[in-house]
CHARMM-style PDB file with segment names, atoms N, HN, CA, C and O in Angstrom:
ATOM      1  N   MET     1     -44.430  -9.014   2.871  1.00  0.00      PROA
ATOM      2  CA  MET     1     -44.649  -9.643   1.546  1.00  0.00      PROA
ATOM      3  C   MET     1     -44.358 -11.028   1.732  1.00  0.00      PROA
ATOM      4  O   MET     1     -43.229 -11.313   2.134  1.00  0.00      PROA
ATOM      5  N   GLU     2     -45.418 -12.198   1.446  1.00  0.00      PROA
ATOM      6  HN  GLU     2     -46.334 -11.967   1.119  1.00  0.00      PROA
ATOM      7  CA  GLU     2     -45.555 -13.378   1.454  1.00  0.00      PROA
ATOM      8  C   GLU     2     -43.931 -13.847   0.929  1.00  0.00      PROA
ATOM      9  O   GLU     2     -43.229 -13.300   0.079  1.00  0.00      PROA
ATOM     10  N   PRO     3     -43.619 -15.153   1.839  1.00  0.00      PROA
ATOM     11  CA  PRO     3     -42.624 -15.337   1.007  1.00  0.00      PROA
ATOM     12  C   PRO     3     -42.628 -16.236  -0.737  1.00  0.00      PROA
ATOM     13  O   PRO     3     -43.565 -16.733  -1.361  1.00  0.00      PROA
ATOM     14  N   ILE     4     -41.548 -16.158  -0.978  1.00  0.00      PROA
ATOM     15  HN  ILE     4     -40.786 -15.755  -0.471  1.00  0.00      PROA
ATOM     16  CA  ILE     4     -42.042 -16.244  -2.452  1.00  0.00      PROA
ATOM     17  C   ILE     4     -41.229 -18.168  -2.545  1.00  0.00      PROA
ATOM     18  O   ILE     4     -40.878 -18.842  -1.577  1.00  0.00      PROA
ATOM     19  N   LYS     5     -41.157 -18.578  -4.094  1.00  0.00      PROA
ATOM     20  HN  LYS     5     -41.443 -18.031  -4.881  1.00  0.00      PROA
ATOM     21  CA  LYS     5     -40.933 -19.715  -3.748  1.00  0.00      PROA
ATOM     22  C   LYS     5     -39.685 -19.542  -5.100  1.00  0.00      PROA
ATOM     23  O   LYS     5     -39.747 -18.868  -6.129  1.00  0.00      PROA
ATOM     24  N   PRO     6     -38.422 -20.592  -4.500  1.00  0.00      PROA
ATOM     25  CA  PRO     6     -37.669 -20.568  -5.859  1.00  0.00      PROA
ATOM     26  C   PRO     6     -37.844 -20.461  -7.213  1.00  0.00      PROA
ATOM     27  O   PRO     6     -37.277 -19.697  -7.995  1.00  0.00      PROA
ATOM     28  N   SER     7     -38.775 -21.391  -7.446  1.00  0.00      PROA
ATOM     29  HN  SER     7     -39.236 -22.011  -6.812  1.00  0.00      PROA
ATOM     30  CA  SER     7     -38.874 -21.310  -9.056  1.00  0.00      PROA
ATOM     31  C   SER     7     -39.339 -19.601  -9.697  1.00  0.00      PROA
ATOM     32  O   SER     7     -39.128 -19.268 -10.863  1.00  0.00      PROA
ATOM     33  N   HSD     8     -40.064 -18.587  -8.534  1.00  0.00      PROA
ATOM     34  HN  HSD     8     -40.236 -18.857  -7.587  1.00  0.00      PROA
ATOM     35  CA  HSD     8     -40.365 -17.678  -9.011  1.00  0.00      PROA
ATOM     36  C   HSD     8     -39.551 -16.469  -8.468  1.00  0.00      PROA
ATOM     37  O   HSD     8     -40.011 -15.347  -8.677  1.00  0.00      PROA
ATOM     38  N   LEU     9     -38.651 -16.569  -7.946  1.00  0.00      PROA
ATOM     39  HN  LEU     9     -38.277 -17.480  -7.776  1.00  0.00      PROA
ATOM     40  CA  LEU     9     -37.196 -16.088  -7.985  1.00  0.00      PROA
ATOM     41  C   LEU     9     -36.482 -16.364  -9.263  1.00  0.00      PROA
ATOM     42  O   LEU     9     -36.051 -15.394  -9.885  1.00  0.00      PROA
ATOM     43  N   ARG    10     -36.329 -17.386  -9.662  1.00  0.00      PROA
ATOM     44  HN  ARG    10     -36.679 -18.174  -9.156  1.00  0.00      PROA
ATOM     45  CA  ARG    10     -35.873 -17.442 -10.924  1.00  0.00      PROA
ATOM     46  C   ARG    10     -36.063 -16.875 -12.399  1.00  0.00      PROA
ATOM     47  O   ARG    10     -35.365 -16.449 -13.319  1.00  0.00      PROA
ATOM     48  N   ALA    11     -37.565 -17.138 -12.069  1.00  0.00      PROA
ATOM     49  HN  ALA    11     -38.132 -17.484 -11.322  1.00  0.00      PROA
ATOM     50  CA  ALA    11     -38.429 -16.569 -12.976  1.00  0.00      PROA
ATOM     51  C   ALA    11     -37.888 -15.149 -13.361  1.00  0.00      PROA
ATOM     52  O   ALA    11     -37.476 -14.743 -14.448  1.00  0.00      PROA
ATOM     53  N   ASP    12     -38.045 -14.311 -11.771  1.00  0.00      PROA
ATOM     54  HN  ASP    12     -38.379 -14.641 -10.888  1.00  0.00      PROA
ATOM     55  CA  ASP    12     -37.936 -12.965 -12.019  1.00  0.00      PROA
ATOM     56  C   ASP    12     -36.596 -12.548 -11.267  1.00  0.00      PROA
ATOM     57  O   ASP    12     -36.476 -11.482 -10.663  1.00  0.00      PROA
ATOM     58  N   LEU    13     -35.785 -13.340 -11.356  1.00  0.00      PROA
ATOM     59  HN  LEU    13     -35.883 -14.206 -11.847  1.00  0.00      PROA
ATOM     60  CA  LEU    13     -34.298 -12.816 -10.943  1.00  0.00      PROA
ATOM     61  C   LEU    13     -34.036 -11.396 -10.902  1.00  0.00      PROA
ATOM     62  O   LEU    13     -34.050 -10.917  -9.768  1.00  0.00      PROA
ATOM     63  N   TYR    14     -33.831 -10.702 -11.738  1.00  0.00      PROA
ATOM     64  HN  TYR    14     -33.820 -11.091 -12.659  1.00  0.00      PROA
ATOM     65  CA  TYR    14     -33.867  -9.278 -11.972  1.00  0.00      PROA
ATOM     66  C   TYR    14     -34.261  -8.371 -11.730  1.00  0.00      PROA
ATOM     67  O   TYR    14     -33.611  -7.335 -11.593  1.00  0.00      PROA
ATOM     68  N   ARG    15     -35.798  -8.536 -11.569  1.00  0.00      PROA
ATOM     69  HN  ARG    15     -36.326  -9.378 -11.680  1.00  0.00      PROA
ATOM     70  CA  ARG    15     -37.068  -7.541 -11.420  1.00  0.00      PROA
ATOM     71  C   ARG    15     -36.881  -7.815  -9.626  1.00  0.00      PROA
ATOM     72  O   ARG    15     -36.805  -6.877  -8.832  1.00  0.00      PROA
ATOM     73  N   ILE    16     -36.842  -8.961  -9.307  1.00  0.00      PROA
ATOM     74  HN  ILE    16     -36.904  -9.723  -9.952  1.00  0.00      PROA
ATOM     75  CA  ILE    16     -36.639  -9.161  -7.416  1.00  0.00      PROA
ATOM     76  C   ILE    16     -35.303  -8.327  -7.062  1.00  0.00      PROA
ATOM     77  O   ILE    16     -35.234  -7.425  -6.227  1.00  0.00      PROA
ATOM     78  N   LEU    17     -34.558  -8.675  -7.641  1.00  0.00      PROA
ATOM     79  HN  LEU    17     -34.615  -9.408  -8.319  1.00  0.00      PROA
ATOM     80  CA  LEU    17     -33.465  -8.007  -6.954  1.00  0.00      PROA
ATOM     81  C   LEU    17     -33.282  -6.493  -7.220  1.00  0.00      PROA
ATOM     82  O   LEU    17     -32.485  -5.816  -6.571  1.00  0.00      PROA
ATOM     83  N   ASP    18     -34.290  -5.849  -8.499  1.00  0.00      PROA
ATOM     84  HN  ASP    18     -34.937  -6.399  -9.027  1.00  0.00      PROA
ATOM     85  CA  ASP    18     -34.096  -4.758  -8.135  1.00  0.00      PROA
ATOM     86  C   ASP    18     -34.764  -3.955  -7.416  1.00  0.00      PROA
ATOM     87  O   ASP    18     -34.361  -2.899  -6.927  1.00  0.00      PROA
ATOM     88  N   ARG    19     -36.112  -4.569  -7.306  1.00  0.00      PROA
ATOM     89  HN  ARG    19     -36.439  -5.426  -7.704  1.00  0.00      PROA
ATOM     90  CA  ARG    19     -36.720  -4.291  -6.134  1.00  0.00      PROA
ATOM     91  C   ARG    19     -36.345  -3.849  -4.641  1.00  0.00      PROA
ATOM     92  O   ARG    19     -36.644  -2.889  -3.930  1.00  0.00      PROA
ATOM     93  N   VAL    20     -35.384  -5.231  -4.464  1.00  0.00      PROA
ATOM     94  HN  VAL    20     -35.141  -6.011  -5.042  1.00  0.00      PROA
ATOM     95  CA  VAL    20     -34.399  -5.251  -3.179  1.00  0.00      PROA
ATOM     96  C   VAL    20     -33.745  -4.110  -2.741  1.00  0.00      PROA
ATOM     97  O   VAL    20     -33.717  -3.639  -1.604  1.00  0.00      PROA
ATOM     98  N   LEU    21     -33.009  -3.551  -4.173  1.00  0.00      PROA
ATOM     99  HN  LEU    21     -33.032  -3.933  -5.097  1.00  0.00      PROA
ATOM    100  CA  LEU    21     -31.793  -2.496  -4.130  1.00  0.00      PROA
ATOM    101  C   LEU    21     -32.435  -1.180  -4.543  1.00  0.00      PROA
ATOM    102  O   LEU    21     -31.951  -0.067  -4.339  1.00  0.00      PROA
ATOM    103  N   ASP    22     -33.678  -1.472  -5.200  1.00  0.00      PROA
ATOM    104  HN  ASP    22     -34.072  -2.376  -5.366  1.00  0.00      PROA
ATOM    105  CA  ASP    22     -33.968   0.028  -5.374  1.00  0.00      PROA
ATOM    106  C   ASP    22     -35.799   0.710  -3.811  1.00  0.00      PROA
ATOM    107  O   ASP    22     -36.233   1.805  -3.454  1.00  0.00      PROA
ATOM    108  N   ARG    23     -36.028  -0.225  -3.602  1.00  0.00      PROA
ATOM    109  HN  ARG    23     -35.675  -1.114  -3.893  1.00  0.00      PROA
ATOM    110  CA  ARG    23     -37.060   0.210  -2.661  1.00  0.00      PROA
ATOM    111  C   ARG    23     -36.514  -0.479  -1.218  1.00  0.00      PROA
ATOM    112  O   ARG    23     -37.159  -0.447  -0.170  1.00  0.00      PROA
ATOM    113  N   GLY    24     -35.468  -0.977  -1.350  1.00  0.00      PROA
ATOM    114  HN  GLY    24     -34.944  -1.004  -2.201  1.00  0.00      PROA
ATOM    115  CA  GLY    24     -35.063  -1.360   0.026  1.00  0.00      PROA
ATOM    116  C   GLY    24     -36.191  -2.642   0.957  1.00  0.00      PROA
ATOM    117  O   GLY    24     -36.355  -2.901   2.150  1.00  0.00      PROA
ATOM    118  N   GLU    25     -36.714  -3.124  -0.199  1.00  0.00      PROA
ATOM    119  HN  GLU    25     -36.581  -2.913  -1.167  1.00  0.00      PROA
ATOM    120  CA  GLU    25     -37.736  -4.288   0.201  1.00  0.00      PROA
ATOM    121  C   GLU    25     -36.932  -5.390   0.888  1.00  0.00      PROA
ATOM    122  O   GLU    25     -35.754  -5.465   0.536  1.00  0.00      PROA
ATOM    123  N   ALA    26     -37.264  -6.062   1.597  1.00  0.00      PROA
ATOM    124  HN  ALA    26     -38.221  -6.002   1.882  1.00  0.00      PROA
ATOM    125  CA  ALA    26     -36.373  -7.206   2.023  1.00  0.00      PROA
ATOM    126  C   ALA    26     -37.592  -8.543   1.216  1.00  0.00      PROA
ATOM    127  O   ALA    26     -38.813  -8.399   1.145  1.00  0.00      PROA
ATOM    128  N   ILE    27     -36.775  -9.790   0.691  1.00  0.00      PROA
ATOM    129  HN  ILE    27     -35.783  -9.907   0.749  1.00  0.00      PROA
ATOM    130  CA  ILE    27     -37.619 -10.485   0.008  1.00  0.00      PROA
ATOM    131  C   ILE    27     -37.202 -11.787   0.661  1.00  0.00      PROA
ATOM    132  O   ILE    27     -36.031 -12.164   0.649  1.00  0.00      PROA
ATOM    133  N   GLU    28     -38.603 -12.755   1.474  1.00  0.00      PROA
ATOM    134  HN  GLU    28     -39.555 -12.449   1.484  1.00  0.00      PROA
ATOM    135  CA  GLU    28     -38.186 -13.882   1.740  1.00  0.00      PROA
ATOM    136  C   GLU    28     -38.423 -15.182   0.573  1.00  0.00      PROA
ATOM    137  O   GLU    28     -38.814 -15.034  -0.585  1.00  0.00      PROA
ATOM    138  N   ILE    29     -38.182 -16.047   1.029  1.00  0.00      PROA
ATOM    139  HN  ILE    29     -37.864 -16.167   1.970  1.00  0.00      PROA
ATOM    140  CA  ILE    29     -37.904 -17.332  -0.114  1.00  0.00      PROA
ATOM    141  C   ILE    29     -37.641 -18.141   0.950  1.00  0.00      PROA
ATOM    142  O   ILE    29     -36.858 -18.080   1.898  1.00  0.00      PROA
ATOM    143  N   THR    30     -38.767 -19.188   0.449  1.00  0.00      PROA
ATOM    144  HN  THR    30     -39.403 -19.237  -0.321  1.00  0.00      PROA
ATOM    145  CA  THR    30     -38.839 -20.550   1.153  1.00  0.00      PROA
ATOM    146  C   THR    30     -38.539 -21.478   0.388  1.00  0.00      PROA
ATOM    147  O   THR    30     -39.044 -21.869  -0.664  1.00  0.00      PROA
ATOM    148  N   ARG    31     -37.599 -21.844   1.037  1.00  0.00      PROA
ATOM    149  HN  ARG    31     -37.189 -21.526   1.892  1.00  0.00      PROA
ATOM    150  CA  ARG    31     -36.879 -23.566   0.023  1.00  0.00      PROA
ATOM    151  C   ARG    31     -36.483 -24.631   1.534  1.00  0.00      PROA
ATOM    152  O   ARG    31     -35.826 -24.365   2.541  1.00  0.00      PROA
ATOM    153  N   ARG    32     -37.270 -25.969   1.084  1.00  0.00      PROA
ATOM    154  HN  ARG    32     -37.804 -26.184   0.266  1.00  0.00      PROA
ATOM    155  CA  ARG    32     -37.412 -26.793   2.269  1.00  0.00      PROA
ATOM    156  C   ARG    32     -37.823 -26.584   3.506  1.00  0.00      PROA
ATOM    157  O   ARG    32     -37.287 -26.963   4.547  1.00  0.00      PROA
ATOM    158  N   GLY    33     -38.691 -26.032   3.378  1.00  0.00      PROA
ATOM    159  HN  GLY    33     -39.126 -25.723   2.533  1.00  0.00      PROA
ATOM    160  CA  GLY    33     -39.464 -25.399   4.879  1.00  0.00      PROA
ATOM    161  C   GLY    33     -38.609 -23.984   5.569  1.00  0.00      PROA
ATOM    162  O   GLY    33     -39.040 -23.293   6.492  1.00  0.00      PROA
ATOM    163  N   ARG    34     -37.828 -23.870   5.134  1.00  0.00      PROA
ATOM    164  HN  ARG    34     -37.478 -24.431   4.384  1.00  0.00      PROA
ATOM    165  CA  ARG    34     -36.758 -22.421   6.028  1.00  0.00      PROA
ATOM    166  C   ARG    34     -36.810 -21.736   5.019  1.00  0.00      PROA
ATOM    167  O   ARG    34     -36.924 -22.178   3.876  1.00  0.00      PROA
ATOM    168  N   ARG    35     -36.718 -20.384   5.394  1.00  0.00      PROA
ATOM    169  HN  ARG    35     -36.625 -20.025   6.323  1.00  0.00      PROA
ATOM    170  CA  ARG    35     -36.526 -19.023   4.813  1.00  0.00      PROA
ATOM    171  C   ARG    35     -35.468 -18.422   4.758  1.00  0.00      PROA
ATOM    172  O   ARG    35     -34.617 -18.446   5.647  1.00  0.00      PROA
ATOM    173  N   ILE    36     -35.384 -17.767   3.631  1.00  0.00      PROA
ATOM    174  HN  ILE    36     -36.075 -17.748   2.909  1.00  0.00      PROA
ATOM    175  CA  ILE    36     -34.172 -17.318   3.332  1.00  0.00      PROA
ATOM    176  C   ILE    36     -34.167 -15.618   3.178  1.00  0.00      PROA
ATOM    177  O   ILE    36     -34.788 -15.516   2.120  1.00  0.00      PROA
ATOM    178  N   ARG    37     -33.971 -14.778   3.427  1.00  0.00      PROA
ATOM    179  HN  ARG    37     -33.466 -14.861   4.286  1.00  0.00      PROA
ATOM    180  CA  ARG    37     -34.130 -13.175   3.463  1.00  0.00      PROA
ATOM    181  C   ARG    37     -33.015 -12.845   2.522  1.00  0.00      PROA
ATOM    182  O   ARG    37     -31.876 -13.254   2.746  1.00  0.00      PROA
ATOM    183  N   LEU    38     -33.397 -11.896   1.153  1.00  0.00      PROA
ATOM    184  HN  LEU    38     -34.323 -11.564   0.971  1.00  0.00      PROA
ATOM    185  CA  LEU    38     -32.581 -10.902   0.963  1.00  0.00      PROA
ATOM    186  C   LEU    38     -32.811  -9.719   1.125  1.00  0.00      PROA
ATOM    187  O   LEU    38     -33.940  -9.281   0.901  1.00  0.00      PROA
ATOM    188  N   VAL    39     -31.786  -8.912   1.558  1.00  0.00      PROA
ATOM    189  HN  VAL    39     -30.869  -9.268   1.740  1.00  0.00      PROA
ATOM    190  CA  VAL    39     -31.563  -7.563   1.690  1.00  0.00      PROA
ATOM    191  C   VAL    39     -30.533  -6.666   1.154  1.00  0.00      PROA
ATOM    192  O   VAL    39     -29.486  -7.190   0.772  1.00  0.00      PROA
ATOM    193  N   ALA    40     -30.656  -5.506   1.076  1.00  0.00      PROA
ATOM    194  HN  ALA    40     -31.505  -5.080   1.386  1.00  0.00      PROA
ATOM    195  CA  ALA    40     -30.014  -4.867   0.599  1.00  0.00      PROA
ATOM    196  C   ALA    40     -29.181  -4.192   1.516  1.00  0.00      PROA
ATOM    197  O   ALA    40     -29.773  -3.413   2.263  1.00  0.00      PROA
ATOM    198  N   ASP    41     -27.765  -4.306   1.674  1.00  0.00      PROA
ATOM    199  HN  ASP    41     -27.284  -4.939   1.067  1.00  0.00      PROA
ATOM    200  CA  ASP    41     -26.786  -3.984   2.426  1.00  0.00      PROA
ATOM    201  C   ASP    41     -26.675  -2.460   2.754  1.00  0.00      PROA
ATOM    202  O   ASP    41     -26.392  -1.725   1.808  1.00  0.00      PROA
ATOM    203  N   ALA    42     -26.819  -2.037   3.689  1.00  0.00      PROA
ATOM    204  HN  ALA    42     -27.048  -2.634   4.457  1.00  0.00      PROA
ATOM    205  CA  ALA    42     -27.206  -0.616   3.991  1.00  0.00      PROA
ATOM    206  C   ALA    42     -26.246  -0.016   4.669  1.00  0.00      PROA
ATOM    207  O   ALA    42     -26.519   0.941   5.393  1.00  0.00      PROA
ATOM    208  N   SER    43     -24.967  -0.486   4.538  1.00  0.00      PROA
ATOM    209  HN  SER    43     -24.745  -1.264   3.949  1.00  0.00      PROA
ATOM    210  CA  SER    43     -23.858  -0.016   4.971  1.00  0.00      PROA
ATOM    211  C   SER    43     -22.636   0.148   3.607  1.00  0.00      PROA
ATOM    212  O   SER    43     -21.453  -0.184   3.538  1.00  0.00      PROA
ATOM    213  N   THR    44     -23.532   0.787   2.667  1.00  0.00      PROA
ATOM    214  HN  THR    44     -24.493   1.057   2.723  1.00  0.00      PROA
ATOM    215  CA  THR    44     -22.398   1.544   1.729  1.00  0.00      PROA
ATOM    216  C   THR    44     -22.259   2.932   1.650  1.00  0.00      PROA
ATOM    217  O   THR    44     -22.949   3.790   2.200  1.00  0.00      PROA
ATOM    218  N   GLY    45     -21.303   3.066   0.914  1.00  0.00      PROA
ATOM    219  HN  GLY    45     -20.743   2.369   0.467  1.00  0.00      PROA
ATOM    220  CA  GLY    45     -21.437   4.645   0.582  1.00  0.00      PROA
ATOM    221  C   GLY    45     -21.437   5.804   1.599  1.00  0.00      PROA
ATOM    222  O   GLY    45     -20.356   5.877   2.183  1.00  0.00      PROA
ATOM    223  N   LEU    46     -22.334   6.727   1.975  1.00  0.00      PROA
ATOM    224  HN  LEU    46     -23.212   6.668   1.500  1.00  0.00      PROA
ATOM    225  CA  LEU    46     -22.334   7.573   2.860  1.00  0.00      PROA
ATOM    226  C   LEU    46     -22.703   7.149   4.378  1.00  0.00      PROA
ATOM    227  O   LEU    46     -22.257   7.574   5.444  1.00  0.00      PROA
ATOM    228  N   ASP    47     -23.866   5.965   4.040  1.00  0.00      PROA
ATOM    229  HN  ASP    47     -24.228   5.620   3.174  1.00  0.00      PROA
ATOM    230  CA  ASP    47     -24.743   5.484   4.897  1.00  0.00      PROA
ATOM    231  C   ASP    47     -23.778   4.795   5.862  1.00  0.00      PROA
ATOM    232  O   ASP    47     -24.077   4.740   7.055  1.00  0.00      PROA
ATOM    233  N   ALA    48     -22.693   4.290   5.433  1.00  0.00      PROA
ATOM    234  HN  ALA    48     -22.450   4.334   4.464  1.00  0.00      PROA
ATOM    235  CA  ALA    48     -22.039   3.373   6.241  1.00  0.00      PROA
ATOM    236  C   ALA    48     -20.839   4.214   7.402  1.00  0.00      PROA
ATOM    237  O   ALA    48     -20.329   3.708   8.401  1.00  0.00      PROA
ATOM    238  N   LEU    49     -20.686   5.263   7.000  1.00  0.00      PROA
ATOM    239  HN  LEU    49     -21.100   5.674   6.189  1.00  0.00      PROA
ATOM    240  CA  LEU    49     -20.128   6.390   7.762  1.00  0.00      PROA
ATOM    241  C   LEU    49     -20.761   6.577   9.129  1.00  0.00      PROA
ATOM    242  O   LEU    49     -21.878   7.086   9.219  1.00  0.00      PROA
ATOM    243  N   LYS    50     -19.918   6.087  10.449  1.00  0.00      PROA
ATOM    244  HN  LYS    50     -19.010   5.674  10.376  1.00  0.00      PROA
ATOM    245  CA  LYS    50     -20.610   6.689  11.843  1.00  0.00      PROA
ATOM    246  C   LYS    50     -20.127   7.700  12.281  1.00  0.00      PROA
ATOM    247  O   LYS    50     -19.155   8.359  11.913  1.00  0.00      PROA
ATOM    248  N   PRO    51     -21.145   7.877  13.454  1.00  0.00      PROA
ATOM    249  CA  PRO    51     -20.336   9.116  13.734  1.00  0.00      PROA
ATOM    250  C   PRO    51     -19.141   9.025  15.255  1.00  0.00      PROA
ATOM    251  O   PRO    51     -18.956   8.051  15.985  1.00  0.00      PROA
ATOM    252  N   HSD    52     -18.517  10.365  15.334  1.00  0.00      PROA
ATOM    253  HN  HSD    52     -18.666  11.156  14.741  1.00  0.00      PROA
ATOM    254  CA  HSD    52     -17.516   9.955  16.520  1.00  0.00      PROA
ATOM    255  C   HSD    52     -17.687  11.043  17.336  1.00  0.00      PROA
ATOM    256  O   HSD    52     -17.108  12.045  16.919  1.00  0.00      PROA
ATOM    257  N   PRO    53     -18.225  11.162  18.249  1.00  0.00      PROA
ATOM    258  CA  PRO    53     -18.797  12.242  18.779  1.00  0.00      PROA
ATOM    259  C   PRO    53     -17.356  12.826  19.220  1.00  0.00      PROA
ATOM    260  O   PRO    53     -17.196  14.046  19.200  1.00  0.00      PROA
ATOM    261  N   GLU    54     -16.038  11.754  19.717  1.00  0.00      PROA
ATOM    262  HN  GLU    54     -16.167  10.763  19.733  1.00  0.00      PROA
ATOM    263  CA  GLU    54     -15.147  12.149  20.543  1.00  0.00      PROA
ATOM    264  C   GLU    54     -13.958  12.764  19.583  1.00  0.00      PROA
ATOM    265  O   GLU    54     -12.953  13.364  19.963  1.00  0.00      PROA
ATOM    266  N   ALA    55     -14.216  12.557  18.694  1.00  0.00      PROA
ATOM    267  HN  ALA    55     -15.033  12.069  18.385  1.00  0.00      PROA
ATOM    268  CA  ALA    55     -13.263  13.119  17.627  1.00  0.00      PROA
ATOM    269  C   ALA    55     -13.608  15.271  17.850  1.00  0.00      PROA
ATOM    270  O   ALA    55     -14.599  15.943  18.139  1.00  0.00      PROA
ATOM    271  N   ILE    56     -12.281  15.561  17.540  1.00  0.00      PROA
ATOM    272  HN  ILE    56     -11.476  15.016  17.305  1.00  0.00      PROA
ATOM    273  CA  ILE    56     -12.002  16.931  17.572  1.00  0.00      PROA
ATOM    274  C   ILE    56     -12.618  17.456  16.148  1.00  0.00      PROA
ATOM    275  O   ILE    56     -12.284  16.896  15.104  1.00  0.00      PROA
ATOM    276  N   GLN    57     -13.665  18.714  16.153  1.00  0.00      PROA
ATOM    277  HN  GLN    57     -13.936  19.170  17.001  1.00  0.00      PROA
ATOM    278  CA  GLN    57     -14.400  19.651  15.286  1.00  0.00      PROA
ATOM    279  C   GLN    57     -13.851  20.816  15.271  1.00  0.00      PROA
ATOM    280  O   GLN    57     -13.489  21.355  16.317  1.00  0.00      PROA
ATOM    281  N   GLY    58     -13.740  21.248  14.353  1.00  0.00      PROA
ATOM    282  HN  GLY    58     -14.034  20.810  13.503  1.00  0.00      PROA
ATOM    283  CA  GLY    58     -13.155  22.732  14.280  1.00  0.00      PROA
ATOM    284  C   GLY    58     -11.893  22.800  13.189  1.00  0.00      PROA
ATOM    285  O   GLY    58     -11.516  22.050  12.289  1.00  0.00      PROA
ATOM    286  N   ASN    59     -11.499  23.884  13.642  1.00  0.00      PROA
ATOM    287  HN  ASN    59     -11.805  24.493  14.373  1.00  0.00      PROA
ATOM    288  CA  ASN    59      -9.689  24.288  12.818  1.00  0.00      PROA
ATOM    289  C   ASN    59      -8.699  23.572  13.631  1.00  0.00      PROA
ATOM    290  O   ASN    59      -8.361  23.678  14.810  1.00  0.00      PROA
ATOM    291  N   PRO    60      -8.271  22.684  12.503  1.00  0.00      PROA
ATOM    292  CA  PRO    60      -7.211  21.939  12.972  1.00  0.00      PROA
ATOM    293  C   PRO    60      -6.236  22.486  13.314  1.00  0.00      PROA
ATOM    294  O   PRO    60      -5.522  21.847  14.087  1.00  0.00      PROA
ATOM    295  N   GLU    61      -5.690  24.142  12.828  1.00  0.00      PROA
ATOM    296  HN  GLU    61      -6.269  24.662  12.200  1.00  0.00      PROA
ATOM    297  CA  GLU    61      -4.574  24.859  13.578  1.00  0.00      PROA
ATOM    298  C   GLU    61      -4.854  25.686  14.888  1.00  0.00      PROA
ATOM    299  O   GLU    61      -4.149  26.578  15.360  1.00  0.00      PROA
ATOM    300  N   ASP    62      -6.053  25.184  15.371  1.00  0.00      PROA
ATOM    301  HN  ASP    62      -6.626  24.460  14.987  1.00  0.00      PROA
ATOM    302  CA  ASP    62      -6.597  25.796  17.031  1.00  0.00      PROA
ATOM    303  C   ASP    62      -5.422  24.278  17.826  1.00  0.00      PROA
ATOM    304  O   ASP    62      -4.881  24.386  18.926  1.00  0.00      PROA
ATOM    305  N   ILE    63      -5.341  23.446  17.220  1.00  0.00      PROA
ATOM    306  HN  ILE    63      -5.781  23.359  16.326  1.00  0.00      PROA
ATOM    307  CA  ILE    63      -4.550  21.868  18.003  1.00  0.00      PROA
ATOM    308  C   ILE    63      -3.308  22.083  18.093  1.00  0.00      PROA
ATOM    309  O   ILE    63      -2.589  21.618  18.978  1.00  0.00      PROA
ATOM    310  N   VAL    64      -2.794  23.123  16.789  1.00  0.00      PROA
ATOM    311  HN  VAL    64      -3.378  23.501  16.071  1.00  0.00      PROA
ATOM    312  CA  VAL    64      -1.216  22.547  16.259  1.00  0.00      PROA
ATOM    313  C   VAL    64      -0.388  23.097  17.638  1.00  0.00      PROA
ATOM    314  O   VAL    64       0.643  22.610  18.102  1.00  0.00      PROA
ATOM    315  N   SER    65      -0.965  23.975  18.024  1.00  0.00      PROA
ATOM    316  HN  SER    65      -1.802  24.372  17.646  1.00  0.00      PROA
ATOM    317  CA  SER    65       0.404  24.770  19.234  1.00  0.00      PROA
ATOM    318  C   SER    65      -0.177  24.899  20.694  1.00  0.00      PROA
ATOM    319  O   SER    65      -0.026  25.895  21.402  1.00  0.00      PROA
ATOM    320  N   ILE    66      -1.061  23.426  21.152  1.00  0.00      PROA
ATOM    321  HN  ILE    66      -1.184  22.617  20.577  1.00  0.00      PROA
ATOM    322  CA  ILE    66      -0.732  22.937  22.287  1.00  0.00      PROA
ATOM    323  C   ILE    66       0.237  22.263  22.880  1.00  0.00      PROA
ATOM    324  O   ILE    66       1.099  21.455  22.532  1.00  0.00      PROA
ATOM    325  N   ASP    67      -0.174  22.886  24.056  1.00  0.00      PROA
ATOM    326  HN  ASP    67      -0.874  23.542  24.338  1.00  0.00      PROA
ATOM    327  CA  ASP    67       1.604  22.303  24.635  1.00  0.00      PROA
ATOM    328  C   ASP    67       1.490  21.086  24.989  1.00  0.00      PROA
ATOM    329  O   ASP    67       1.275  21.085  26.201  1.00  0.00      PROA
ATOM    330  N   TRP    68       1.527  19.661  24.435  1.00  0.00      PROA
ATOM    331  HN  TRP    68       1.701  19.662  23.450  1.00  0.00      PROA
ATOM    332  CA  TRP    68       1.024  17.955  25.344  1.00  0.00      PROA
ATOM    333  C   TRP    68       2.184  17.560  25.989  1.00  0.00      PROA
ATOM    334  O   TRP    68       2.453  16.370  25.827  1.00  0.00      PROA
ATOM    335  N   SER    69       3.215  18.419  26.904  1.00  0.00      PROA
ATOM    336  HN  SER    69       2.997  19.386  27.035  1.00  0.00      PROA
ATOM    337  CA  SER    69       4.327  18.097  27.128  1.00  0.00      PROA
ATOM    338  C   SER    69       4.269  17.017  28.552  1.00  0.00      PROA
ATOM    339  O   SER    69       4.727  15.905  28.812  1.00  0.00      PROA
ATOM    340  N   ASP    70       3.207  18.323  29.473  1.00  0.00      PROA
ATOM    341  HN  ASP    70       2.835  19.227  29.262  1.00  0.00      PROA
ATOM    342  CA  ASP    70       2.345  17.828  30.554  1.00  0.00      PROA
ATOM    343  C   ASP    70       1.810  16.122  30.557  1.00  0.00      PROA
ATOM    344  O   ASP    70       1.836  15.240  31.415  1.00  0.00      PROA
ATOM    345  N   GLU    71       1.351  16.184  29.205  1.00  0.00      PROA
ATOM    346  HN  GLU    71       1.330  16.900  28.507  1.00  0.00      PROA
ATOM    347  CA  GLU    71       0.667  14.914  29.126  1.00  0.00      PROA
ATOM    348  C   GLU    71       1.488  13.459  28.603  1.00  0.00      PROA
ATOM    349  O   GLU    71       1.049  12.332  28.833  1.00  0.00      PROA
ATOM    350  N   TRP    72       2.310  13.644  28.123  1.00  0.00      PROA
ATOM    351  HN  TRP    72       2.666  14.559  27.936  1.00  0.00      PROA
ATOM    352  CA  TRP    72       3.409  12.644  27.315  1.00  0.00      PROA
ATOM    353  C   TRP    72       4.104  11.727  28.797  1.00  0.00      PROA
ATOM    354  O   TRP    72       4.996  12.076  29.570  1.00  0.00      PROA
ATOM    355  N   ARG    73       3.302  10.513  28.766  1.00  0.00      PROA
ATOM    356  HN  ARG    73       2.578  10.229  28.137  1.00  0.00      PROA
ATOM    357  CA  ARG    73       4.520   9.793  29.548  1.00  0.00      PROA
ATOM    358  C   ARG    73       5.022   8.361  28.537  1.00  0.00      PROA
ATOM    359  O   ARG    73       4.365   7.372  28.214  1.00  0.00      PROA
ATOM    360  N   PRO    74       6.262   8.692  28.265  1.00  0.00      PROA
ATOM    361  CA  PRO    74       6.851   8.052  27.492  1.00  0.00      PROA
ATOM    362  C   PRO    74       7.381   6.374  27.945  1.00  0.00      PROA
ATOM    363  OT1 PRO    74       8.005   5.685  27.138  1.00  0.00      PROA
TER     364      PRO     74
END
């Protein structure tokens, strides 16, 4: 999308913000010869979860009775 001017943003602010949120479309605004980009934050909700492959997967009861005394170094 071509950059828009601040006056266009002001005139259609809510419609433009809805486009950014609903479609995930980035909007660029040109002001004083520089560009400002509006983007939706993708790190909300379940999308913010990051995989942890080192985490134990399975039944927690299986690890309750593990003897860790050889690993313990106080």
